[in-house]
Backbone as ProteinMPNN parsed JSONL, in Angstrom:
{"seq_chain_A": "MESIHIGNMIKAELKAQGRTVTWFAKAIHTDRTNVYKILSKDTIDLKLLIRISKLLHHNFLLECSSTILFEAQKATKV", "coords_chain_A": {"N_chain_A": [[0.836, -1.184, 0.0], [0.773, 1.987, -1.025], [-0.009, 4.344, 0.232], [0.502, 4.122, 2.89], [2.821, 5.139, 5.143], [4.841, 4.316, 7.438], [6.849, 5.534, 8.943], [6.202, 8.266, 8.785], [3.776, 8.159, 10.12], [4.546, 7.458, 12.721], [6.169, 9.634, 13.308], [4.248, 11.691, 13.274], [2.697, 10.937, 15.467], [4.554, 11.156, 17.558], [4.935, 13.915, 17.492], [2.327, 14.772, 18.106], [2.189, 13.933, 20.725], [4.067, 15.506, 21.846], [6.674, 14.644, 22.039], [10.223, 14.282, 21.833], [12.813, 13.566, 19.391], [15.138, 12.8, 20.648], [14.18, 11.878, 23.162], [12.651, 9.708, 22.228], [14.621, 8.111, 21.017], [16.159, 7.364, 23.252], [14.205, 5.938, 24.631], [13.724, 3.711, 23.006], [16.143, 2.582, 23.028], [18.297, 3.325, 21.248], [20.197, 5.344, 18.911], [19.929, 8.829, 17.897], [20.415, 9.076, 15.154], [19.648, 6.598, 14.112], [16.938, 6.696, 14.743], [16.06, 8.753, 13.044], [16.408, 7.411, 10.637], [14.487, 5.378, 10.917], [12.161, 6.958, 10.962], [12.161, 7.913, 8.396], [11.531, 5.847, 6.763], [9.177, 3.835, 4.886], [8.46, 1.374, 5.657], [8.675, -1.089, 8.322], [10.155, -3.209, 10.783], [8.152, -5.714, 12.222], [8.252, -6.473, 14.973], [9.595, -4.289, 16.076], [7.743, -2.291, 15.503], [5.626, -3.071, 17.132], [6.808, -2.726, 19.662], [7.167, 0.068, 19.591], [4.506, 0.882, 19.351], [3.48, 0.062, 21.855], [5.064, 1.641, 23.539], [4.296, 4.262, 22.824], [1.641, 4.108, 23.309], [-0.172, 3.736, 21.208], [-1.938, 2.277, 18.631], [-0.466, 1.322, 16.0], [-0.633, -0.805, 14.266], [-3.374, -1.315, 14.017], [-4.134, 1.095, 12.869], [-2.794, 0.94, 10.405], [-4.033, -1.355, 9.312], [-6.651, -0.455, 9.107], [-6.366, 1.512, 7.168], [-5.612, -0.069, 4.997], [-7.952, -1.628, 4.642], [-9.783, 0.414, 4.011], [-8.705, 1.346, 1.576], [-8.974, -0.97, 0.06], [-11.748, -1.248, -0.06], [-12.351, 1.067, -1.441], [-11.126, 0.524, -3.871], [-12.695, -1.562, -4.863], [-14.99, -0.293, -5.55], [-14.467, 1.03, -7.822]], "CA_chain_A": [[0.0, 0.0, 0.0], [1.619, 3.166, -1.169], [-0.425, 5.462, 1.076], [0.959, 3.906, 4.259], [4.228, 5.455, 5.397], [4.877, 4.122, 8.876], [7.719, 6.547, 9.542], [5.419, 9.499, 8.93], [2.762, 7.924, 11.146], [5.23, 7.519, 14.017], [6.583, 11.034, 13.47], [3.052, 12.467, 13.61], [2.3, 10.603, 16.84], [5.535, 11.78, 18.444], [4.617, 15.348, 17.521], [1.062, 14.939, 18.829], [2.455, 13.714, 22.144], [5.083, 16.452, 22.287], [7.902, 13.876, 22.318], [11.366, 14.634, 20.989], [13.582, 12.467, 18.816], [16.065, 12.38, 21.697], [13.398, 11.056, 24.088], [12.28, 8.48, 21.529], [15.844, 7.315, 20.856], [16.472, 6.77, 24.56], [13.143, 5.0, 24.999], [13.85, 2.46, 22.241], [17.539, 2.151, 23.195], [19.067, 3.522, 20.025], [20.665, 6.732, 18.811], [19.077, 9.716, 17.094], [20.621, 8.785, 13.731], [18.8, 5.461, 13.772], [15.547, 7.156, 14.8], [15.78, 9.462, 11.792], [16.269, 6.377, 9.604], [13.175, 4.755, 11.121], [11.114, 7.913, 10.589], [12.195, 8.179, 6.956], [11.142, 4.641, 6.023], [7.755, 3.54, 4.776], [8.263, 0.035, 6.223], [9.33, -1.272, 9.609], [10.096, -4.541, 11.349], [6.934, -5.853, 13.014], [8.567, -6.461, 16.405], [9.896, -2.903, 16.436], [6.486, -1.543, 15.461], [4.872, -3.428, 18.334], [7.469, -2.024, 20.77], [6.858, 1.497, 19.471], [3.076, 1.027, 19.654], [3.331, -0.024, 23.31], [5.72, 2.806, 24.127], [3.52, 5.474, 22.564], [0.226, 3.827, 23.585], [-0.871, 4.014, 19.944], [-1.985, 1.033, 17.876], [-0.116, 1.555, 14.606], [-1.104, -1.951, 13.491], [-4.782, -1.058, 13.729], [-4.178, 2.224, 11.941], [-2.392, 0.425, 9.086], [-5.055, -2.262, 8.778], [-7.806, 0.369, 8.731], [-6.027, 2.142, 5.894], [-5.658, -1.12, 3.973], [-9.364, -1.942, 4.404], [-10.391, 1.554, 3.323], [-8.238, 1.344, 0.193], [-9.553, -2.14, -0.609], [-13.141, -0.911, -0.332], [-12.339, 2.101, -2.476], [-10.739, -0.117, -5.137], [-13.789, -2.393, -5.378], [-16.04, 0.602, -6.031], [-14.04, 1.607, -9.123]], "C_chain_A": [[0.881, 1.248, 0.0], [1.241, 4.29, -0.214], [-0.004, 5.292, 2.531], [2.454, 4.187, 4.339], [4.395, 5.44, 6.913], [5.773, 5.138, 9.577], [6.986, 7.856, 9.772], [4.351, 9.362, 10.005], [3.374, 8.037, 12.545], [5.632, 8.96, 14.311], [5.393, 11.904, 13.895], [2.607, 12.195, 15.045], [3.272, 11.188, 17.853], [5.233, 13.268, 18.597], [3.343, 15.603, 18.324], [1.252, 14.786, 20.332], [3.503, 14.678, 22.705], [6.399, 15.777, 22.652], [8.998, 14.28, 21.348], [12.024, 13.382, 20.427], [14.56, 11.926, 19.857], [15.359, 11.481, 22.711], [13.11, 9.694, 23.469], [13.49, 7.556, 21.384], [16.215, 6.621, 22.17], [15.461, 5.682, 24.913], [13.239, 3.673, 24.245], [15.3, 1.977, 22.191], [18.331, 2.174, 21.887], [19.552, 4.965, 19.992], [19.753, 7.523, 17.869], [19.21, 9.427, 15.603], [19.726, 7.635, 13.291], [17.322, 5.839, 13.811], [15.188, 7.886, 13.511], [15.643, 8.49, 10.624], [14.906, 5.708, 9.697], [12.068, 5.672, 10.616], [11.081, 8.203, 9.094], [11.685, 7.001, 6.131], [9.635, 4.463, 5.976], [7.428, 2.128, 5.269], [9.039, -0.077, 7.524], [9.204, -2.733, 10.021], [8.896, -4.622, 12.3], [7.208, -5.818, 14.516], [8.876, -5.049, 16.887], [8.624, -2.068, 16.46], [5.637, -1.834, 16.7], [5.474, -2.733, 19.551], [7.118, -0.539, 20.778], [5.393, 1.755, 19.811], [2.83, 1.0, 21.157], [3.903, 1.215, 23.984], [4.857, 4.056, 24.005], [2.028, 5.312, 22.874], [-0.639, 4.179, 22.377], [-0.804, 2.755, 19.088], [-1.741, 1.314, 16.381], [-0.574, 0.405, 13.711], [-2.561, -1.763, 13.09], [-4.923, 0.07, 12.713], [-3.818, 1.781, 10.523], [-3.472, -0.462, 8.492], [-6.307, -1.499, 8.37], [-7.576, 1.038, 7.381], [-6.11, 1.133, 4.752], [-7.102, -1.467, 3.634], [-10.054, -0.83, 3.635], [-9.99, 1.57, 1.856], [-8.813, 0.175, -0.592], [-11.006, -1.869, -0.973], [-13.233, 0.106, -1.462], [-12.042, 1.486, -3.84], [-11.867, -0.951, -5.713], [-14.934, -1.559, -5.917], [-15.718, 1.178, -7.399], [-14.474, 0.74, -10.25]], "O_chain_A": [[1.635, 1.497, 0.941], [2.09, 5.116, 0.121], [-0.141, 6.224, 3.324], [3.251, 3.533, 3.666], [4.122, 6.434, 7.586], [5.474, 5.554, 10.696], [7.127, 8.481, 10.823], [4.051, 10.32, 10.716], [2.784, 8.64, 13.442], [5.457, 9.447, 15.429], [5.525, 12.754, 14.776], [2.191, 13.11, 15.756], [2.849, 11.668, 18.905], [5.272, 13.808, 19.703], [3.284, 16.536, 19.126], [0.561, 15.432, 21.12], [3.788, 14.661, 23.902], [7.153, 16.285, 23.483], [8.733, 14.582, 20.184], [11.815, 12.278, 20.93], [14.778, 10.717, 19.932], [15.888, 10.433, 23.079], [13.3, 8.658, 24.106], [13.382, 6.351, 21.606], [16.542, 5.435, 22.186], [15.828, 4.63, 25.435], [12.877, 2.627, 24.783], [15.643, 1.083, 21.418], [18.943, 1.184, 21.485], [19.339, 5.719, 20.942], [18.927, 6.96, 17.15], [18.229, 9.521, 14.865], [19.116, 7.69, 12.223], [16.538, 5.351, 12.997], [14.117, 7.656, 12.949], [14.844, 8.723, 9.717], [14.244, 5.492, 8.682], [11.149, 5.227, 9.929], [10.073, 8.69, 8.582], [11.436, 7.143, 4.934], [8.911, 4.874, 6.883], [6.263, 1.731, 5.298], [9.936, 0.719, 7.803], [8.247, -3.409, 9.644], [8.658, -3.706, 13.086], [6.456, -5.186, 15.258], [8.465, -4.658, 17.979], [8.448, -1.229, 17.343], [5.002, -0.932, 17.247], [4.739, -2.205, 20.386], [6.813, 0.037, 21.823], [5.074, 2.736, 20.484], [2.067, 1.812, 21.68], [3.29, 1.771, 24.895], [4.707, 4.814, 24.963], [1.249, 6.253, 22.723], [-1.682, 4.822, 22.498], [0.282, 2.227, 18.848], [-2.68, 1.513, 15.61], [-0.87, 0.612, 12.534], [-2.933, -2.026, 11.946], [-5.746, -0.008, 11.802], [-4.458, 2.196, 9.557], [-3.796, -0.345, 7.31], [-6.958, -1.859, 7.389], [-8.485, 1.119, 6.555], [-6.616, 1.443, 3.674], [-7.445, -1.589, 2.458], [-10.823, -1.094, 2.71], [-10.833, 1.782, 0.985], [-9.107, 0.31, -1.78], [-11.45, -2.218, -2.067], [-14.097, 0.005, -2.332], [-12.634, 1.879, -4.845], [-11.994, -1.046, -6.934], [-15.768, -2.067, -6.668], [-16.586, 1.748, -8.06], [-14.21, 1.056, -11.41]]}, "name": "protein", "num_of_chains": 1, "seq": "MESIHIGNMIKAELKAQGRTVTWFAKAIHTDRTNVYKILSKDTIDLKLLIRISKLLHHNFLLECSSTILFEAQKATKV"}
């Protein structure tokens, strides 16, 4: 699905929560450079996504699946 960019979704949630990249890097035990790589990618390892979802108390898996369902419904109407 081209419309799903998980890095942008995580970035938006961090911003909504007022969290910094530095905070996020410490929380997931990595450095800021790696966080910027994560935020720039449209894909992510599932285990990492689950960790991030728990950390931010945001269900990114549900958000992605909702987007996929919406796009599938839209495609069948064409």
